[in-house]
N, CA, C and O atoms as CSV, one atom per row, in Angstrom:
chain,resi,resn,atom,element,x,y,z
A,1,MET,N,N,0.826,-1.193,0.000
A,1,MET,CA,C,0.000,0.000,0.000
A,1,MET,C,C,0.872,1.259,0.000
A,1,MET,O,O,0.626,2.187,-0.771
A,2,MET,N,N,1.889,1.288,0.864
A,2,MET,CA,C,2.782,2.432,0.979
A,2,MET,C,C,3.567,2.612,-0.319
A,2,MET,O,O,3.837,3.738,-0.738
A,3,LYS,N,N,3.932,1.494,-0.952
A,3,LYS,CA,C,4.698,1.546,-2.190
A,3,LYS,C,C,3.848,2.153,-3.310
A,3,LYS,O,O,4.351,2.949,-4.103
A,4,LYS,N,N,2.555,1.779,-3.381
A,4,LYS,CA,C,1.650,2.324,-4.382
A,4,LYS,C,C,1.456,3.824,-4.169
A,4,LYS,O,O,1.413,4.589,-5.132
A,5,LEU,N,N,1.339,4.241,-2.916
A,5,LEU,CA,C,1.157,5.650,-2.589
A,5,LEU,C,C,2.397,6.461,-2.979
A,5,LEU,O,O,2.279,7.566,-3.509
A,6,THR,N,N,3.570,5.913,-2.717
A,6,THR,CA,C,4.818,6.592,-3.058
A,6,THR,C,C,4.976,6.677,-4.566
A,6,THR,O,O,5.368,7.722,-5.086
A,7,LEU,N,N,4.675,5.585,-5.285
A,7,LEU,CA,C,4.763,5.589,-6.743
A,7,LEU,C,C,3.740,6.549,-7.350
A,7,LEU,O,O,4.034,7.234,-8.330
A,8,GLY,N,N,2.571,6.598,-6.784
A,8,GLY,CA,C,1.535,7.514,-7.259
A,8,GLY,C,C,1.941,8.965,-7.048
A,8,GLY,O,O,1.742,9.807,-7.923
A,9,THR,N,N,2.507,9.249,-5.892
A,9,THR,CA,C,2.971,10.608,-5.589
A,9,THR,C,C,4.112,10.988,-6.525
A,9,THR,O,O,4.158,12.110,-7.031
A,10,LEU,N,N,5.034,10.050,-6.756
A,10,LEU,CA,C,6.159,10.296,-7.648
A,10,LEU,C,C,5.667,10.552,-9.078
A,10,LEU,O,O,6.151,11.471,-9.739
A,11,ALA,N,N,4.727,9.763,-9.553
A,11,ALA,CA,C,4.179,9.934,-10.901
A,11,ALA,C,C,3.479,11.285,-11.026
A,11,ALA,O,O,3.634,11.985,-12.027
A,12,PHE,N,N,2.714,11.641,-10.011
A,12,PHE,CA,C,2.020,12.934,-10.019
A,12,PHE,C,C,3.021,14.094,-10.015
A,12,PHE,O,O,2.831,15.090,-10.714
A,13,GLY,N,N,4.091,13.954,-9.219
A,13,GLY,CA,C,5.139,14.977,-9.162
A,13,GLY,C,C,5.823,15.134,-10.513
A,13,GLY,O,O,6.099,16.257,-10.935
A,14,LEU,N,N,6.100,14.031,-11.197
A,14,LEU,CA,C,6.711,14.097,-12.529
A,14,LEU,C,C,5.763,14.739,-13.532
A,14,LEU,O,O,6.189,15.508,-14.394
A,15,PHE,N,N,4.494,14.426,-13.418
A,15,PHE,CA,C,3.498,15.037,-14.297
A,15,PHE,C,C,3.478,16.556,-14.110
A,15,PHE,O,O,3.464,17.306,-15.086
A,16,LEU,N,N,3.476,16.995,-12.874
A,16,LEU,CA,C,3.475,18.436,-12.593
A,16,LEU,C,C,4.749,19.100,-13.094
A,16,LEU,O,O,4.703,20.202,-13.640
A,17,ALA,N,N,5.876,18.441,-12.913
A,17,ALA,CA,C,7.143,19.010,-13.374
A,17,ALA,C,C,7.140,19.140,-14.894
A,17,ALA,O,O,7.628,20.136,-15.427
A,18,GLY,N,N,6.606,18.165,-15.585
A,18,GLY,CA,C,6.506,18.225,-17.048
A,18,GLY,C,C,5.578,19.335,-17.494
A,18,GLY,O,O,5.864,20.032,-18.467
A,19,ALA,N,N,4.485,19.504,-16.803
A,19,ALA,CA,C,3.537,20.564,-17.145
A,19,ALA,C,C,4.177,21.929,-16.927
A,19,ALA,O,O,3.970,22.846,-17.721
A,20,CYS,N,N,4.947,22.069,-15.863
A,20,CYS,CA,C,5.604,23.343,-15.587
A,20,CYS,C,C,6.654,23.667,-16.638
A,20,CYS,O,O,6.834,24.828,-17.005
A,21,GLN,N,N,7.337,22.656,-17.117
A,21,GLN,CA,C,8.359,22.898,-18.137
A,21,GLN,C,C,7.724,23.421,-19.419
A,21,GLN,O,O,8.271,24.329,-20.045
A,22,ASN,N,N,6.598,22.878,-19.818
A,22,ASN,CA,C,5.921,23.367,-21.015
A,22,ASN,C,C,5.462,24.809,-20.822
A,22,ASN,O,O,5.563,25.627,-21.736
A,23,THR,N,N,4.968,25.109,-19.652
A,23,THR,CA,C,4.521,26.455,-19.352
A,23,THR,C,C,5.702,27.420,-19.348
A,23,THR,O,O,5.581,28.553,-19.813
A,24,ASN,N,N,6.839,26.978,-18.828
A,24,ASN,CA,C,8.013,27.843,-18.787
A,24,ASN,C,C,8.447,28.238,-20.189
A,24,ASN,O,O,8.859,29.376,-20.414
A,25,GLY,N,N,8.360,27.316,-21.127
A,25,GLY,CA,C,8.704,27.643,-22.509
A,25,GLY,C,C,7.779,28.711,-23.064
A,25,GLY,O,O,8.220,29.640,-23.741
A,26,LYS,N,N,6.507,28.572,-22.775
A,26,LYS,CA,C,5.544,29.578,-23.221
A,26,LYS,C,C,5.768,30.896,-22.477
A,26,LYS,O,O,5.657,31.974,-23.061
A,27,ASN,N,N,6.083,30.798,-21.185
A,27,ASN,CA,C,6.347,32.016,-20.406
A,27,ASN,C,C,7.555,32.746,-20.958
A,27,ASN,O,O,7.549,33.973,-21.057
A,28,GLU,N,N,8.587,32.004,-21.318
A,28,GLU,CA,C,9.786,32.632,-21.873
A,28,GLU,C,C,9.459,33.327,-23.193
A,28,GLU,O,O,9.926,34.437,-23.447
A,29,GLU,N,N,8.665,32.678,-24.022
A,29,GLU,CA,C,8.284,33.304,-25.292
A,29,GLU,C,C,7.427,34.545,-25.049
A,29,GLU,O,O,7.610,35.573,-25.702
A,30,ALA,N,N,6.501,34.443,-24.116
A,30,ALA,CA,C,5.657,35.597,-23.783
A,30,ALA,C,C,6.511,36.730,-23.217
A,30,ALA,O,O,6.285,37.894,-23.547
A,31,GLU,N,N,7.477,36.410,-22.381
A,31,GLU,CA,C,8.368,37.434,-21.817
A,31,GLU,C,C,9.205,38.087,-22.916
A,31,GLU,O,O,9.422,39.299,-22.903
A,32,LYS,N,N,9.668,37.281,-23.858
A,32,LYS,CA,C,10.464,37.813,-24.973
A,32,LYS,C,C,9.609,38.767,-25.815
A,32,LYS,O,O,10.072,39.837,-26.210
A,33,LEU,N,N,8.374,38.379,-26.084
A,33,LEU,CA,C,7.470,39.231,-26.853
A,33,LEU,C,C,7.126,40.504,-26.081
A,33,LEU,O,O,7.048,41.584,-26.665
A,34,ALA,N,N,6.923,40.377,-24.786
A,34,ALA,CA,C,6.630,41.557,-23.955
A,34,ALA,C,C,7.811,42.517,-23.986
A,34,ALA,O,O,7.627,43.731,-24.071
A,35,LYS,N,N,9.005,41.982,-23.919
A,35,LYS,CA,C,10.208,42.823,-23.979
A,35,LYS,C,C,10.278,43.538,-25.326
A,35,LYS,O,O,10.618,44.720,-25.391
A,36,GLU,N,N,9.956,42.820,-26.396
A,36,GLU,CA,C,9.952,43.425,-27.736
A,36,GLU,C,C,8.929,44.559,-27.816
A,36,GLU,O,O,9.217,45.623,-28.364
A,37,ALA,N,N,7.745,44.330,-27.274
A,37,ALA,CA,C,6.701,45.362,-27.289
A,37,ALA,C,C,7.161,46.607,-26.530
A,37,ALA,O,O,6.942,47.729,-26.986
A,38,ILE,N,N,7.787,46.414,-25.393
A,38,ILE,CA,C,8.256,47.550,-24.590
A,38,ILE,C,C,9.400,48.277,-25.306
A,38,ILE,O,O,9.486,49.503,-25.242
A,39,GLU,N,N,10.264,47.543,-25.978
A,39,GLU,CA,C,11.346,48.192,-26.733
A,39,GLU,C,C,10.787,49.085,-27.835
A,39,GLU,O,O,11.282,50.191,-28.053
A,40,ILE,N,N,9.762,48.607,-28.527
A,40,ILE,CA,C,9.127,49.420,-29.571
A,40,ILE,C,C,8.464,50.637,-28.932
A,40,ILE,O,O,8.580,51.756,-29.433
A,41,HIS,N,N,7.774,50.405,-27.828
A,41,HIS,CA,C,7.152,51.507,-27.082
A,41,HIS,C,C,8.195,52.559,-26.712
A,41,HIS,O,O,7.954,53.757,-26.855
A,42,ASP,N,N,9.353,52.105,-26.236
A,42,ASP,CA,C,10.407,53.019,-25.806
A,42,ASP,C,C,10.987,53.826,-26.973
A,42,ASP,O,O,11.494,54.931,-26.774
A,43,GLU,N,N,10.914,53.279,-28.179
A,43,GLU,CA,C,11.353,54.023,-29.363
A,43,GLU,C,C,10.363,55.147,-29.700
A,43,GLU,O,O,10.758,56.221,-30.153
A,44,ILE,N,N,9.092,54.883,-29.474
A,44,ILE,CA,C,8.038,55.829,-29.845
A,44,ILE,C,C,7.874,56.947,-28.816
A,44,ILE,O,O,7.658,58.102,-29.186
A,45,MET,N,N,7.973,56.619,-27.546
A,45,MET,CA,C,7.634,57.566,-26.472
A,45,MET,C,C,8.311,58.931,-26.582
A,45,MET,O,O,7.642,59.939,-26.353
A,46,PRO,N,N,9.589,59.020,-26.918
A,46,PRO,CA,C,10.202,60.356,-26.988
A,46,PRO,C,C,9.531,61.282,-28.008
A,46,PRO,O,O,9.639,62.504,-27.905
A,47,GLN,N,N,8.848,60.706,-28.978
A,47,GLN,CA,C,8.188,61.514,-29.991
A,47,GLN,C,C,6.952,62.227,-29.457
A,47,GLN,O,O,6.497,63.207,-30.048
A,48,ILE,N,N,6.407,61.746,-28.349
A,48,ILE,CA,C,5.205,62.359,-27.768
A,48,ILE,C,C,5.464,63.835,-27.457
A,48,ILE,O,O,4.644,64.691,-27.790
A,49,SER,N,N,6.592,64.134,-26.826
A,49,SER,CA,C,6.869,65.533,-26.483
A,49,SER,C,C,7.082,66.372,-27.743
A,49,SER,O,O,6.678,67.534,-27.788
A,50,THR,N,N,7.704,65.800,-28.750
A,50,THR,CA,C,7.879,66.508,-30.024
A,50,THR,C,C,6.521,66.777,-30.657
A,50,THR,O,O,6.278,67.871,-31.166
A,51,PHE,N,N,5.645,65.795,-30.628
A,51,PHE,CA,C,4.305,65.968,-31.186
A,51,PHE,C,C,3.553,67.060,-30.425
A,51,PHE,O,O,2.834,67.856,-31.030
A,52,ASN,N,N,3.717,67.100,-29.111
A,52,ASN,CA,C,3.056,68.142,-28.320
A,52,ASN,C,C,3.583,69.524,-28.700
A,52,ASN,O,O,2.813,70.481,-28.778
A,53,LYS,N,N,4.878,69.632,-28.934
A,53,LYS,CA,C,5.461,70.911,-29.364
A,53,LYS,C,C,4.932,71.303,-30.743
A,53,LYS,O,O,4.639,72.473,-30.992
A,54,HIS,N,N,4.811,70.323,-31.634
A,54,HIS,CA,C,4.246,70.602,-32.957
A,54,HIS,C,C,2.807,71.103,-32.824
A,54,HIS,O,O,2.392,72.012,-33.543
A,55,ASP,N,N,2.068,70.520,-31.923
A,55,ASP,CA,C,0.679,70.902,-31.690
A,55,ASP,C,C,0.601,72.380,-31.263
A,55,ASP,O,O,-0.248,73.132,-31.741
A,56,ILE,N,N,1.487,72.768,-30.371
A,56,ILE,CA,C,1.524,74.164,-29.923
A,56,ILE,C,C,1.911,75.093,-31.065
A,56,ILE,O,O,1.330,76.167,-31.220
A,57,LEU,N,N,2.895,74.678,-31.868
A,57,LEU,CA,C,3.312,75.479,-33.016
A,57,LEU,C,C,2.159,75.652,-34.006
A,57,LEU,O,O,1.937,76.746,-34.525
A,58,ILE,N,N,1.442,74.586,-34.258
A,58,ILE,CA,C,0.303,74.657,-35.184
A,58,ILE,C,C,-0.744,75.644,-34.669
A,58,ILE,O,O,-1.265,76.455,-35.435
A,59,ASP,N,N,-1.049,75.575,-33.380
A,59,ASP,CA,C,-2.008,76.529,-32.804
A,59,ASP,C,C,-1.548,77.964,-33.035
A,59,ASP,O,O,-2.343,78.827,-33.406
A,60,SER,N,N,-0.274,78.209,-32.815
A,60,SER,CA,C,0.280,79.551,-33.010
A,60,SER,C,C,0.198,79.973,-34.477
A,60,SER,O,O,-0.165,81.109,-34.783
A,61,LEU,N,N,0.534,79.065,-35.367
A,61,LEU,CA,C,0.476,79.381,-36.794
A,61,LEU,C,C,-0.956,79.644,-37.253
A,61,LEU,O,O,-1.197,80.546,-38.056
A,62,LEU,N,N,-1.898,78.864,-36.749
A,62,LEU,CA,C,-3.301,79.073,-37.106
A,62,LEU,C,C,-3.795,80.434,-36.628
A,62,LEU,O,O,-4.550,81.108,-37.329
A,63,GLU,N,N,-3.371,80.832,-35.444
A,63,GLU,CA,C,-3.768,82.140,-34.914
A,63,GLU,C,C,-3.152,83.285,-35.710
A,63,GLU,O,O,-3.696,84.389,-35.733
A,64,ASN,N,N,-2.029,83.031,-36.357
A,64,ASN,CA,C,-1.294,84.097,-37.047
A,64,ASN,C,C,-1.246,83.910,-38.559
A,64,ASN,O,O,-0.295,84.352,-39.203
A,65,LEU,N,N,-2.243,83.271,-39.125
A,65,LEU,CA,C,-2.255,83.074,-40.580
A,65,LEU,C,C,-2.236,84.401,-41.333
A,65,LEU,O,O,-1.628,84.489,-42.400
A,66,SER,N,N,-2.877,85.417,-40.811
A,66,SER,CA,C,-2.889,86.715,-41.504
A,66,SER,C,C,-1.484,87.310,-41.564
A,66,SER,O,O,-1.111,87.936,-42.556
A,67,VAL,N,N,-0.711,87.114,-40.499
A,67,VAL,CA,C,0.680,87.591,-40.490
A,67,VAL,C,C,1.505,86.796,-41.496
A,67,VAL,O,O,2.339,87.355,-42.209
A,68,LEU,N,N,1.265,85.487,-41.546
A,68,LEU,CA,C,1.976,84.650,-42.521
A,68,LEU,C,C,1.628,85.068,-43.941
A,68,LEU,O,O,2.487,85.066,-44.822
A,69,LYS,N,N,0.389,85.420,-44.160
A,69,LYS,CA,C,-0.063,85.863,-45.482
A,69,LYS,C,C,0.638,87.171,-45.868
A,69,LYS,O,O,0.995,87.371,-47.029
A,70,THR,N,N,0.830,88.044,-44.902
A,70,THR,CA,C,1.535,89.301,-45.155
A,70,THR,C,C,2.979,89.028,-45.566
A,70,THR,O,O,3.511,89.687,-46.460
A,71,ALA,N,N,3.603,88.063,-44.917
A,71,ALA,CA,C,4.992,87.721,-45.223
A,71,ALA,C,C,5.124,86.983,-46.545
A,71,ALA,O,O,6.146,87.086,-47.223
A,72,ASP,N,N,4.085,86.236,-46.910
A,72,ASP,CA,C,4.105,85.463,-48.163
A,72,ASP,C,C,2.752,85.655,-48.849
A,72,ASP,O,O,1.783,84.963,-48.535
A,73,VAL,N,N,2.699,86.592,-49.779
A,73,VAL,CA,C,1.425,86.927,-50.422
A,73,VAL,C,C,0.857,85.781,-51.252
A,73,VAL,O,O,-0.340,85.764,-51.541
A,74,ASP,N,N,1.688,84.833,-51.634
A,74,ASP,CA,C,1.221,83.693,-52.423
A,74,ASP,C,C,0.650,82.565,-51.558
A,74,ASP,O,O,0.156,81.567,-52.083
A,75,LEU,N,N,0.718,82.721,-50.248
A,75,LEU,CA,C,0.237,81.686,-49.333
A,75,LEU,C,C,-1.282,81.548,-49.438
A,75,LEU,O,O,-2.025,82.517,-49.282
A,76,ASP,N,N,-1.719,80.319,-49.707
A,76,ASP,CA,C,-3.151,80.012,-49.732
A,76,ASP,C,C,-3.556,79.675,-48.290
A,76,ASP,O,O,-3.323,78.566,-47.810
A,77,THR,N,N,-4.154,80.637,-47.625
A,77,THR,CA,C,-4.457,80.451,-46.197
A,77,THR,C,C,-5.517,79.384,-45.952
A,77,THR,O,O,-5.486,78.708,-44.924
A,78,THR,N,N,-6.447,79.225,-46.876
A,78,THR,CA,C,-7.477,78.194,-46.710
A,78,THR,C,C,-6.840,76.809,-46.769
A,78,THR,O,O,-7.106,75.960,-45.918
A,79,GLU,N,N,-6.013,76.588,-47.761
A,79,GLU,CA,C,-5.332,75.295,-47.900
A,79,GLU,C,C,-4.390,75.052,-46.719
A,79,GLU,O,O,-4.333,73.945,-46.184
A,80,THR,N,N,-3.661,76.078,-46.320
A,80,THR,CA,C,-2.728,75.957,-45.199
A,80,THR,C,C,-3.477,75.634,-43.909
A,80,THR,O,O,-3.044,74.783,-43.132
A,81,ARG,N,N,-4.598,76.312,-43.685
A,81,ARG,CA,C,-5.422,76.053,-42.491
A,81,ARG,C,C,-5.888,74.596,-42.481
A,81,ARG,O,O,-5.820,73.927,-41.450
A,82,GLU,N,N,-6.359,74.111,-43.625
A,82,GLU,CA,C,-6.828,72.715,-43.712
A,82,GLU,C,C,-5.699,71.733,-43.434
A,82,GLU,O,O,-5.892,70.739,-42.735
A,83,LYS,N,N,-4.516,72.012,-43.983
A,83,LYS,CA,C,-3.365,71.120,-43.751
A,83,LYS,C,C,-2.958,71.124,-42.286
A,83,LYS,O,O,-2.646,70.073,-41.725
A,84,PHE,N,N,-2.958,72.306,-41.658
A,84,PHE,CA,C,-2.612,72.401,-40.242
A,84,PHE,C,C,-3.625,71.639,-39.383
A,84,PHE,O,O,-3.247,70.918,-38.460
A,85,HIS,N,N,-4.899,71.804,-39.690
A,85,HIS,CA,C,-5.928,71.091,-38.918
A,85,HIS,C,C,-5.793,69.578,-39.090
A,85,HIS,O,O,-5.938,68.828,-38.124
A,86,ALA,N,N,-5.517,69.131,-40.306
A,86,ALA,CA,C,-5.351,67.692,-40.551
A,86,ALA,C,C,-4.129,67.157,-39.798
A,86,ALA,O,O,-4.188,66.091,-39.184
A,87,LEU,N,N,-3.039,67.894,-39.849
A,87,LEU,CA,C,-1.829,67.472,-39.130
A,87,LEU,C,C,-2.075,67.443,-37.633
A,87,LEU,O,O,-1.675,66.498,-36.952
A,88,LYS,N,N,-2.722,68.461,-37.125
A,88,LYS,CA,C,-3.039,68.523,-35.696
A,88,LYS,C,C,-3.869,67.306,-35.279
A,88,LYS,O,O,-3.616,66.706,-34.234
A,89,ALA,N,N,-4.851,66.948,-36.094
A,89,ALA,CA,C,-5.676,65.770,-35.802
A,89,ALA,C,C,-4.842,64.489,-35.822
A,89,ALA,O,O,-5.037,63.607,-34.985
A,90,ASN,N,N,-3.918,64.386,-36.769
A,90,ASN,CA,C,-3.064,63.195,-36.860
A,90,ASN,C,C,-2.112,63.096,-35.669
A,90,ASN,O,O,-1.879,62.007,-35.144
A,91,LEU,N,N,-1.566,64.231,-35.246
A,91,LEU,CA,C,-0.686,64.246,-34.077
A,91,LEU,C,C,-1.442,63.812,-32.825
A,91,LEU,O,O,-0.958,62.989,-32.049
A,92,GLU,N,N,-2.621,64.370,-32.641
A,92,GLU,CA,C,-3.431,64.041,-31.464
A,92,GLU,C,C,-3.889,62.586,-31.495
A,92,GLU,O,O,-3.925,61.920,-30.461
A,93,SER,N,N,-4.236,62.100,-32.672
A,93,SER,CA,C,-4.674,60.711,-32.805
A,93,SER,C,C,-3.546,59.744,-32.441
A,93,SER,O,O,-3.763,58.773,-31.716
A,94,ALA,N,N,-2.349,60.014,-32.945
A,94,ALA,CA,C,-1.208,59.148,-32.628
A,94,ALA,C,C,-0.929,59.160,-31.125
A,94,ALA,O,O,-0.722,58.107,-30.522
A,95,ASN,N,N,-0.923,60.344,-30.525
A,95,ASN,CA,C,-0.702,60.454,-29.077
A,95,ASN,C,C,-1.782,59.702,-28.297
A,95,ASN,O,O,-1.483,58.964,-27.358
A,96,ASP,N,N,-3.034,59.899,-28.695
A,96,ASP,CA,C,-4.139,59.236,-28.000
A,96,ASP,C,C,-4.027,57.716,-28.107
A,96,ASP,O,O,-4.259,57.004,-27.130
A,97,LYS,N,N,-3.677,57.223,-29.282
A,97,LYS,CA,C,-3.534,55.769,-29.465
A,97,LYS,C,C,-2.426,55.210,-28.578
A,97,LYS,O,O,-2.553,54.110,-28.040
A,98,MET,N,N,-1.347,55.962,-28.426
A,98,MET,CA,C,-0.260,55.512,-27.549
A,98,MET,C,C,-0.739,55.462,-26.103
A,98,MET,O,O,-0.432,54.513,-25.382
A,99,MET,N,N,-1.482,56.464,-25.680
A,99,MET,CA,C,-1.985,56.486,-24.301
A,99,MET,C,C,-2.930,55.307,-24.049
A,99,MET,O,O,-2.886,54.684,-22.988
A,100,VAL,N,N,-3.776,55.008,-25.026
A,100,VAL,CA,C,-4.689,53.869,-24.894
A,100,VAL,C,C,-3.893,52.571,-24.829
A,100,VAL,O,O,-4.179,51.709,-23.997
A,101,TRP,N,N,-2.898,52.424,-25.699
A,101,TRP,CA,C,-2.091,51.201,-25.706
A,101,TRP,C,C,-1.420,51.018,-24.344
A,101,TRP,O,O,-1.441,49.923,-23.782
A,102,MET,N,N,-0.833,52.075,-23.823
A,102,MET,CA,C,-0.144,51.962,-22.532
A,102,MET,C,C,-1.117,51.599,-21.411
A,102,MET,O,O,-0.777,50.833,-20.509
A,103,LYS,N,N,-2.318,52.148,-21.474
A,103,LYS,CA,C,-3.310,51.858,-20.438
A,103,LYS,C,C,-3.794,50.404,-20.523
A,103,LYS,O,O,-4.003,49.748,-19.502
A,104,GLU,N,N,-3.964,49.919,-21.741
A,104,GLU,CA,C,-4.537,48.585,-21.942
A,104,GLU,C,C,-3.504,47.458,-21.899
A,104,GLU,O,O,-3.860,46.315,-21.610
A,105,TYR,N,N,-2.262,47.750,-22.175
A,105,TYR,CA,C,-1.257,46.694,-22.320
A,105,TYR,C,C,-0.962,46.009,-20.995
A,105,TYR,O,O,-0.684,46.659,-19.987
A,106,ALA,N,N,-1.027,44.687,-21.018
A,106,ALA,CA,C,-0.724,43.871,-19.836
A,106,ALA,C,C,0.625,43.194,-20.056
A,106,ALA,O,O,0.698,42.089,-20.594
A,107,MET,N,N,1.686,43.870,-19.635
A,107,MET,CA,C,3.035,43.391,-19.876
A,107,MET,C,C,3.299,42.033,-19.225
A,107,MET,O,O,4.090,41.242,-19.739
A,108,ASP,N,N,2.649,41.766,-18.113
A,108,ASP,CA,C,2.906,40.525,-17.379
A,108,ASP,C,C,2.061,39.344,-17.859
A,108,ASP,O,O,2.095,38.272,-17.254
A,109,SER,N,N,1.310,39.533,-18.934
A,109,SER,CA,C,0.500,38.435,-19.461
A,109,SER,C,C,1.412,37.334,-19.999
A,109,SER,O,O,2.402,37.609,-20.676
A,110,THR,N,N,1.068,36.102,-19.693
A,110,THR,CA,C,1.838,34.962,-20.189
A,110,THR,C,C,1.188,34.328,-21.421
A,110,THR,O,O,1.638,33.287,-21.899
A,111,ASP,N,N,0.151,34.948,-21.920
A,111,ASP,CA,C,-0.538,34.470,-23.118
A,111,ASP,C,C,0.280,34.882,-24.352
A,111,ASP,O,O,0.347,36.060,-24.703
A,112,VAL,N,N,0.887,33.902,-24.990
A,112,VAL,CA,C,1.760,34.162,-26.139
A,112,VAL,C,C,0.996,34.839,-27.268
A,112,VAL,O,O,1.508,35.770,-27.890
A,113,ASN,N,N,-0.220,34.382,-27.537
A,113,ASN,CA,C,-1.014,34.983,-28.618
A,113,ASN,C,C,-1.338,36.449,-28.318
A,113,ASN,O,O,-1.324,37.289,-29.217
A,114,TYR,N,N,-1.627,36.744,-27.067
A,114,TYR,CA,C,-1.880,38.129,-26.660
A,114,TYR,C,C,-0.634,38.972,-26.903
A,114,TYR,O,O,-0.716,40.059,-27.474
A,115,GLN,N,N,0.504,38.476,-26.475
A,115,GLN,CA,C,1.752,39.238,-26.630
A,115,GLN,C,C,2.099,39.433,-28.110
A,115,GLN,O,O,2.570,40.501,-28.501
A,116,LYS,N,N,1.866,38.406,-28.931
A,116,LYS,CA,C,2.104,38.551,-30.374
A,116,LYS,C,C,1.208,39.648,-30.949
A,116,LYS,O,O,1.660,40.479,-31.735
A,117,ALA,N,N,-0.044,39.644,-30.558
A,117,ALA,CA,C,-0.992,40.648,-31.050
A,117,ALA,C,C,-0.576,42.051,-30.597
A,117,ALA,O,O,-0.724,43.015,-31.348
A,118,GLU,N,N,-0.060,42.166,-29.381
A,118,GLU,CA,C,0.357,43.472,-28.873
A,118,GLU,C,C,1.630,43.965,-29.557
A,118,GLU,O,O,1.788,45.166,-29.776
A,119,VAL,N,N,2.534,43.052,-29.896
A,119,VAL,CA,C,3.723,43.450,-30.657
A,119,VAL,C,C,3.286,43.973,-32.018
A,119,VAL,O,O,3.812,44.976,-32.500
A,120,GLU,N,N,2.336,43.304,-32.628
A,120,GLU,CA,C,1.807,43.756,-33.923
A,120,GLU,C,C,1.133,45.124,-33.769
A,120,GLU,O,O,1.328,46.021,-34.590
A,121,ARG,N,N,0.351,45.265,-32.723
A,121,ARG,CA,C,-0.376,46.526,-32.481
A,121,ARG,C,C,0.586,47.698,-32.263
A,121,ARG,O,O,0.392,48.772,-32.833
A,122,ILE,N,N,1.614,47.499,-31.446
A,122,ILE,CA,C,2.551,48.589,-31.177
A,122,ILE,C,C,3.446,48.842,-32.396
A,122,ILE,O,O,3.906,49.965,-32.601
A,123,SER,N,N,3.691,47.813,-33.197
A,123,SER,CA,C,4.460,48.000,-34.433
A,123,SER,C,C,3.678,48.859,-35.426
A,123,SER,O,O,4.249,49.719,-36.098
A,124,GLU,N,N,2.389,48.624,-35.511
A,124,GLU,CA,C,1.538,49.445,-36.376
A,124,GLU,C,C,1.512,50.890,-35.871
A,124,GLU,O,O,1.510,51.830,-36.666
A,125,LEU,N,N,1.492,51.056,-34.570
A,125,LEU,CA,C,1.511,52.393,-33.982
A,125,LEU,C,C,2.840,53.089,-34.281
A,125,LEU,O,O,2.871,54.293,-34.532
A,126,LYS,N,N,3.927,52.335,-34.253
A,126,LYS,CA,C,5.235,52.898,-34.598
A,126,LYS,C,C,5.234,53.406,-36.038
A,126,LYS,O,O,5.753,54.486,-36.321
A,127,THR,N,N,4.655,52.631,-36.934
A,127,THR,CA,C,4.557,53.044,-38.338
A,127,THR,C,C,3.743,54.322,-38.450
A,127,THR,O,O,4.112,55.233,-39.192
A,128,GLU,N,N,2.646,54.395,-37.722
A,128,GLU,CA,C,1.813,55.606,-37.732
A,128,GLU,C,C,2.601,56.802,-37.201
A,128,GLU,O,O,2.529,57.892,-37.768
A,129,PHE,N,N,3.339,56.608,-36.134
A,129,PHE,CA,C,4.148,57.691,-35.580
A,129,PHE,C,C,5.182,58.176,-36.596
A,129,PHE,O,O,5.400,59.378,-36.741
A,130,GLU,N,N,5.809,57.244,-37.289
A,130,GLU,CA,C,6.807,57.622,-38.289
A,130,GLU,C,C,6.171,58.422,-39.424
A,130,GLU,O,O,6.763,59.385,-39.912
A,131,GLN,N,N,4.979,58.032,-39.842
A,131,GLN,CA,C,4.286,58.750,-40.914
A,131,GLN,C,C,3.894,60.161,-40.461
A,131,GLN,O,O,4.062,61.126,-41.206
A,132,VAL,N,N,3.376,60.271,-39.248
A,132,VAL,CA,C,2.963,61.577,-38.733
A,132,VAL,C,C,4.195,62.460,-38.509
A,132,VAL,O,O,4.146,63.666,-38.753
A,133,LYS,N,N,5.275,61.874,-38.055
A,133,LYS,CA,C,6.515,62.636,-37.852
A,133,LYS,C,C,6.988,63.219,-39.186
A,133,LYS,O,O,7.361,64.390,-39.257
A,134,TYR,N,N,6.973,62.406,-40.233
A,134,TYR,CA,C,7.385,62.872,-41.559
A,134,TYR,C,C,6.453,63.981,-42.054
A,134,TYR,O,O,6.905,64.999,-42.580
A,135,GLU,N,N,5.161,63.769,-41.879
A,135,GLU,CA,C,4.169,64.768,-42.288
A,135,GLU,C,C,4.402,66.096,-41.556
A,135,GLU,O,O,4.354,67.164,-42.165
A,136,ALA,N,N,4.654,66.017,-40.254
A,136,ALA,CA,C,4.879,67.231,-39.461
A,136,ALA,C,C,6.157,67.941,-39.898
A,136,ALA,O,O,6.174,69.161,-40.065
A,137,GLU,N,N,7.210,67.179,-40.077
A,137,GLU,CA,C,8.479,67.792,-40.485
A,137,GLU,C,C,8.355,68.461,-41.854
A,137,GLU,O,O,8.897,69.544,-42.074
A,138,SER,N,N,7.652,67.820,-42.754
A,138,SER,CA,C,7.488,68.381,-44.105
A,138,SER,C,C,6.650,69.653,-44.096
A,138,SER,O,O,7.010,70.645,-44.730
A,139,LEU,N,N,5.536,69.621,-43.376
A,139,LEU,CA,C,4.619,70.760,-43.382
A,139,LEU,C,C,5.138,71.928,-42.547
A,139,LEU,O,O,4.960,73.087,-42.922
A,140,LEU,N,N,5.772,71.635,-41.430
A,140,LEU,CA,C,6.168,72.696,-40.505
A,140,LEU,C,C,7.551,73.286,-40.784
A,140,LEU,O,O,7.868,74.366,-40.287
A,141,ALA,N,N,8.364,72.604,-41.558
A,141,ALA,CA,C,9.746,73.077,-41.811
A,141,ALA,C,C,9.805,74.533,-42.261
A,141,ALA,O,O,10.628,75.284,-41.738
A,142,PRO,N,N,8.979,74.964,-43.199
A,142,PRO,CA,C,9.080,76.362,-43.638
A,142,PRO,C,C,8.702,77.379,-42.549
A,142,PRO,O,O,9.043,78.556,-42.660
A,143,PHE,N,N,8.008,76.937,-41.511
A,143,PHE,CA,C,7.510,77.854,-40.491
A,143,PHE,C,C,8.344,77.856,-39.220
A,143,PHE,O,O,8.099,78.650,-38.312
A,144,LYS,N,N,9.335,76.961,-39.156
A,144,LYS,CA,C,10.197,76.919,-37.973
A,144,LYS,C,C,11.320,77.929,-38.132
A,144,LYS,O,O,11.836,78.147,-39.228
A,145,LYS,N,N,11.679,78.531,-37.030
A,145,LYS,CA,C,12.752,79.533,-37.064
A,145,LYS,C,C,13.940,79.058,-36.299
A,145,LYS,O,O,14.944,79.766,-36.215
């Protein structure tokens, strides 16, 4: 009886150890993906302050379109206003999406599929940030001093 109990306990212990090893492999992959997501996040975050500065510059330029028109008589103020408003919306949208991602992201999740989806999500956000950064640099360059 004691021998059966010991063998049963040993078999159960081996089963648990095997189950933990499989989980550890998944945990390691999930941790690796979480690290990748955070690295991408860390690349994007410094742009938030730049985007905020661009937002302030756009507000100033919109308030002073008449002065800009005086300096450049060929300036189409209607088109410029529309471009500034579109850029401002894109800057705010990118910032808002980053804030939502940071609020929703569960870095400690061990679900590999979740972490893969989040790496994809933050990678798409990085692409959006790069596009908005290029758009801002192109549109605002003539107005920076």
